[in-house]
mmCIF file of the C-alpha atoms, coordinates in Angstrom:
data_MODEL
# 
_entry.id   MODEL 
# 
loop_
_atom_site.group_PDB 
_atom_site.id 
_atom_site.type_symbol 
_atom_site.label_atom_id 
_atom_site.label_alt_id 
_atom_site.label_comp_id 
_atom_site.label_asym_id 
_atom_site.label_entity_id 
_atom_site.label_seq_id 
_atom_site.pdbx_PDB_ins_code 
_atom_site.Cartn_x 
_atom_site.Cartn_y 
_atom_site.Cartn_z 
_atom_site.occupancy 
_atom_site.B_iso_or_equiv 
_atom_site.pdbx_formal_charge 
_atom_site.auth_seq_id 
_atom_site.auth_comp_id 
_atom_site.auth_asym_id 
_atom_site.auth_atom_id 
_atom_site.pdbx_PDB_model_num 
ATOM 1  C CA . MET A 1 1  ? 8.094  6.702   62.278 1.00 0.00 ? 1  MET A CA 1 
ATOM 2  C CA . HIS A 1 2  ? 8.672  3.816   60.356 1.00 0.00 ? 2  HIS A CA 1 
ATOM 3  C CA . THR A 1 3  ? 9.996  3.871   56.773 1.00 0.00 ? 3  THR A CA 1 
ATOM 4  C CA . VAL A 1 4  ? 10.055 1.173   54.111 1.00 0.00 ? 4  VAL A CA 1 
ATOM 5  C CA . ILE A 1 5  ? 11.866 1.147   50.756 1.00 0.00 ? 5  ILE A CA 1 
ATOM 6  C CA . VAL A 1 6  ? 10.199 -1.154  48.173 1.00 0.00 ? 6  VAL A CA 1 
ATOM 7  C CA . THR A 1 7  ? 11.842 -1.918  45.309 1.00 0.00 ? 7  THR A CA 1 
ATOM 8  C CA . LEU A 1 8  ? 10.133 -2.796  42.055 1.00 0.00 ? 8  LEU A CA 1 
ATOM 9  C CA . LYS A 1 9  ? 11.832 -3.907  38.989 1.00 0.00 ? 9  LYS A CA 1 
ATOM 10 C CA . ALA A 1 10 ? 10.128 -4.050  35.749 1.00 0.00 ? 10 ALA A CA 1 
ATOM 11 C CA . GLN A 1 11 ? 10.747 -6.377  32.541 1.00 0.00 ? 11 GLN A CA 1 
ATOM 12 C CA . PRO A 1 12 ? 12.848 -4.455  29.925 1.00 0.00 ? 12 PRO A CA 1 
ATOM 13 C CA . GLY A 1 13 ? 10.344 -1.564  28.824 1.00 0.00 ? 13 GLY A CA 1 
ATOM 14 C CA . LYS A 1 14 ? 7.869  -1.792  31.111 1.00 0.00 ? 14 LYS A CA 1 
ATOM 15 C CA . GLY A 1 15 ? 8.857  0.732   33.613 1.00 0.00 ? 15 GLY A CA 1 
ATOM 16 C CA . GLN A 1 16 ? 5.893  3.086   32.564 1.00 0.00 ? 16 GLN A CA 1 
ATOM 17 C CA . VAL A 1 17 ? 3.521  0.499   33.076 1.00 0.00 ? 17 VAL A CA 1 
ATOM 18 C CA . ILE A 1 18 ? 4.456  -0.292  36.266 1.00 0.00 ? 18 ILE A CA 1 
ATOM 19 C CA . VAL A 1 19 ? 4.106  3.832   37.226 1.00 0.00 ? 19 VAL A CA 1 
ATOM 20 C CA . ASP A 1 20 ? 0.853  3.460   35.763 1.00 0.00 ? 20 ASP A CA 1 
ATOM 21 C CA . ALA A 1 21 ? -0.469 0.767   37.522 1.00 0.00 ? 21 ALA A CA 1 
ATOM 22 C CA . LEU A 1 22 ? 0.765  2.392   40.832 1.00 0.00 ? 22 LEU A CA 1 
ATOM 23 C CA . ALA A 1 23 ? -0.666 5.463   40.202 1.00 0.00 ? 23 ALA A CA 1 
ATOM 24 C CA . ALA A 1 24 ? -4.378 3.917   40.166 1.00 0.00 ? 24 ALA A CA 1 
ATOM 25 C CA . SER A 1 25 ? -3.364 1.832   43.203 1.00 0.00 ? 25 SER A CA 1 
ATOM 26 C CA . LEU A 1 26 ? -1.435 4.350   45.529 1.00 0.00 ? 26 LEU A CA 1 
ATOM 27 C CA . PRO A 1 27 ? -4.656 6.120   46.683 1.00 0.00 ? 27 PRO A CA 1 
ATOM 28 C CA . ASP A 1 28 ? -6.052 3.744   48.732 1.00 0.00 ? 28 ASP A CA 1 
ATOM 29 C CA . THR A 1 29 ? -2.419 3.350   50.128 1.00 0.00 ? 29 THR A CA 1 
ATOM 30 C CA . ARG A 1 30 ? -2.156 6.854   51.200 1.00 0.00 ? 30 ARG A CA 1 
ATOM 31 C CA . ALA A 1 31 ? -5.397 7.026   52.921 1.00 0.00 ? 31 ALA A CA 1 
ATOM 32 C CA . TYR A 1 32 ? -5.161 3.870   54.745 1.00 0.00 ? 32 TYR A CA 1 
ATOM 33 C CA . ALA A 1 33 ? -4.683 4.243   58.457 1.00 0.00 ? 33 ALA A CA 1 
ATOM 34 C CA . GLY A 1 34 ? -0.906 4.808   59.506 1.00 0.00 ? 34 GLY A CA 1 
ATOM 35 C CA . CYS A 1 35 ? 0.250  6.058   56.262 1.00 0.00 ? 35 CYS A CA 1 
ATOM 36 C CA . LYS A 1 36 ? 1.644  8.980   56.592 1.00 0.00 ? 36 LYS A CA 1 
ATOM 37 C CA . LEU A 1 37 ? 3.873  9.443   52.722 1.00 0.00 ? 37 LEU A CA 1 
ATOM 38 C CA . VAL A 1 38 ? 4.398  7.428   49.879 1.00 0.00 ? 38 VAL A CA 1 
ATOM 39 C CA . GLU A 1 39 ? 6.155  8.655   47.220 1.00 0.00 ? 39 GLU A CA 1 
ATOM 40 C CA . THR A 1 40 ? 7.826  7.088   44.057 1.00 0.00 ? 40 THR A CA 1 
ATOM 41 C CA . TYR A 1 41 ? 11.095 7.844   42.432 1.00 0.00 ? 41 TYR A CA 1 
ATOM 42 C CA . VAL A 1 42 ? 12.136 6.277   38.728 1.00 0.00 ? 42 VAL A CA 1 
ATOM 43 C CA . ASP A 1 43 ? 15.657 5.404   38.538 1.00 0.00 ? 43 ASP A CA 1 
ATOM 44 C CA . GLU A 1 44 ? 16.880 8.229   36.055 1.00 0.00 ? 44 GLU A CA 1 
ATOM 45 C CA . ASP A 1 45 ? 19.824 5.491   34.660 1.00 0.00 ? 45 ASP A CA 1 
ATOM 46 C CA . ASP A 1 46 ? 17.197 2.512   34.766 1.00 0.00 ? 46 ASP A CA 1 
ATOM 47 C CA . PRO A 1 47 ? 13.780 3.614   34.192 1.00 0.00 ? 47 PRO A CA 1 
ATOM 48 C CA . ASP A 1 48 ? 12.502 -0.184  34.687 1.00 0.00 ? 48 ASP A CA 1 
ATOM 49 C CA . THR A 1 49 ? 13.700 0.153   38.543 1.00 0.00 ? 49 THR A CA 1 
ATOM 50 C CA . ILE A 1 50 ? 10.900 2.055   40.521 1.00 0.00 ? 50 ILE A CA 1 
ATOM 51 C CA . ILE A 1 51 ? 11.045 2.482   44.244 1.00 0.00 ? 51 ILE A CA 1 
ATOM 52 C CA . LEU A 1 52 ? 8.736  3.540   46.846 1.00 0.00 ? 52 LEU A CA 1 
ATOM 53 C CA . TRP A 1 53 ? 9.978  5.594   49.802 1.00 0.00 ? 53 TRP A CA 1 
ATOM 54 C CA . GLU A 1 54 ? 7.067  4.900   52.474 1.00 0.00 ? 54 GLU A CA 1 
ATOM 55 C CA . LYS A 1 55 ? 6.644  6.351   55.877 1.00 0.00 ? 55 LYS A CA 1 
ATOM 56 C CA . TRP A 1 56 ? 4.306  4.894   58.342 1.00 0.00 ? 56 TRP A CA 1 
ATOM 57 C CA . ASP A 1 57 ? 3.233  5.549   62.018 1.00 0.00 ? 57 ASP A CA 1 
ATOM 58 C CA . GLU A 1 58 ? 4.615  2.224   63.159 1.00 0.00 ? 58 GLU A CA 1 
ATOM 59 C CA . ARG A 1 59 ? 5.874  -0.979  61.814 1.00 0.00 ? 59 ARG A CA 1 
ATOM 60 C CA . ALA A 1 60 ? 2.724  -2.721  62.739 1.00 0.00 ? 60 ALA A CA 1 
ATOM 61 C CA . SER A 1 61 ? 0.422  -0.537  60.676 1.00 0.00 ? 61 SER A CA 1 
ATOM 62 C CA . GLN A 1 62 ? 2.269  -1.350  57.181 1.00 0.00 ? 62 GLN A CA 1 
ATOM 63 C CA . GLY A 1 63 ? 1.915  -4.770  58.261 1.00 0.00 ? 63 GLY A CA 1 
ATOM 64 C CA . THR A 1 64 ? -1.720 -4.323  58.938 1.00 0.00 ? 64 THR A CA 1 
ATOM 65 C CA . TYR A 1 65 ? -1.505 -2.636  55.426 1.00 0.00 ? 65 TYR A CA 1 
ATOM 66 C CA . MET A 1 66 ? 0.351  -5.874  53.553 1.00 0.00 ? 66 MET A CA 1 
ATOM 67 C CA . ALA A 1 67 ? -2.229 -8.174  54.909 1.00 0.00 ? 67 ALA A CA 1 
ATOM 68 C CA . TRP A 1 68 ? -5.154 -6.167  53.772 1.00 0.00 ? 68 TRP A CA 1 
ATOM 69 C CA . ARG A 1 69 ? -3.666 -5.283  50.268 1.00 0.00 ? 69 ARG A CA 1 
ATOM 70 C CA . GLY A 1 70 ? -2.796 -9.116  50.162 1.00 0.00 ? 70 GLY A CA 1 
ATOM 71 C CA . THR A 1 71 ? -6.707 -9.850  50.148 1.00 0.00 ? 71 THR A CA 1 
ATOM 72 C CA . GLN A 1 72 ? -7.484 -7.066  46.910 1.00 0.00 ? 72 GLN A CA 1 
ATOM 73 C CA . THR A 1 73 ? -7.173 -8.956  43.506 1.00 0.00 ? 73 THR A CA 1 
ATOM 74 C CA . PRO A 1 74 ? -3.784 -7.463  42.193 1.00 0.00 ? 74 PRO A CA 1 
ATOM 75 C CA . SER A 1 75 ? -3.167 -5.308  39.126 1.00 0.00 ? 75 SER A CA 1 
ATOM 76 C CA . PRO A 1 76 ? -2.824 -7.755  35.988 1.00 0.00 ? 76 PRO A CA 1 
ATOM 77 C CA . GLU A 1 77 ? -0.649 -4.738  34.122 1.00 0.00 ? 77 GLU A CA 1 
ATOM 78 C CA . LEU A 1 78 ? 1.480  -4.691  37.847 1.00 0.00 ? 78 LEU A CA 1 
ATOM 79 C CA . ALA A 1 79 ? 1.788  -8.415  37.646 1.00 0.00 ? 79 ALA A CA 1 
ATOM 80 C CA . GLY A 1 80 ? 2.593  -8.506  34.142 1.00 0.00 ? 80 GLY A CA 1 
ATOM 81 C CA . ALA A 1 81 ? 5.291  -6.161  34.428 1.00 0.00 ? 81 ALA A CA 1 
ATOM 82 C CA . LEU A 1 82 ? 7.065  -7.251  37.102 1.00 0.00 ? 82 LEU A CA 1 
ATOM 83 C CA . ALA A 1 83 ? 10.291 -8.909  36.411 1.00 0.00 ? 83 ALA A CA 1 
ATOM 84 C CA . ALA A 1 84 ? 10.781 -10.298 40.041 1.00 0.00 ? 84 ALA A CA 1 
ATOM 85 C CA . ALA A 1 85 ? 9.021  -9.934  43.244 1.00 0.00 ? 85 ALA A CA 1 
ATOM 86 C CA . PRO A 1 86 ? 9.248  -6.481  45.118 1.00 0.00 ? 86 PRO A CA 1 
ATOM 87 C CA . THR A 1 87 ? 11.630 -5.918  47.723 1.00 0.00 ? 87 THR A CA 1 
ATOM 88 C CA . PHE A 1 88 ? 10.719 -4.485  51.250 1.00 0.00 ? 88 PHE A CA 1 
ATOM 89 C CA . VAL A 1 89 ? 13.812 -2.591  53.346 1.00 0.00 ? 89 VAL A CA 1 
ATOM 90 C CA . HIS A 1 90 ? 12.773 -1.684  56.848 1.00 0.00 ? 90 HIS A CA 1 
ATOM 91 C CA . TYR A 1 91 ? 14.176 1.075   58.483 1.00 0.00 ? 91 TYR A CA 1 
ATOM 92 C CA . THR A 1 92 ? 14.147 3.184   61.632 1.00 0.00 ? 92 THR A CA 1 
ATOM 93 C CA . LEU A 1 93 ? 15.019 6.618   62.102 1.00 0.00 ? 93 LEU A CA 1 
ATOM 94 C CA . LYS A 1 94 ? 17.511 7.586   64.694 1.00 0.00 ? 94 LYS A CA 1 
ATOM 95 C CA . PRO A 1 95 ? 17.294 11.103  65.694 1.00 0.00 ? 95 PRO A CA 1 
ATOM 96 C CA . GLY A 1 96 ? 20.389 13.025  66.590 1.00 0.00 ? 96 GLY A CA 1 
ATOM 97 C CA . VAL A 1 97 ? 22.779 11.011  64.604 1.00 0.00 ? 97 VAL A CA 1 
# 
């Protein structure tokens, strides 16, 4: 199992715009081959910071998904609300630790 934490930083006051755009686009992510889970979290102290907690069967599946996502027309609402490019951090579970 492969975990990815995606951090999205909104322009001031635009966090909900990002959440709304994600609500429209994440069903495609959840249906993509290899995707096991995507959850959206909003920082309680800074609602303009949103993270996605993604679980994939393997890193290659997430990479294939990202390549596919790159061929799609980006949401103008999402692109216009971001303060910076999203960051992606990849994690591997260490069972028993």
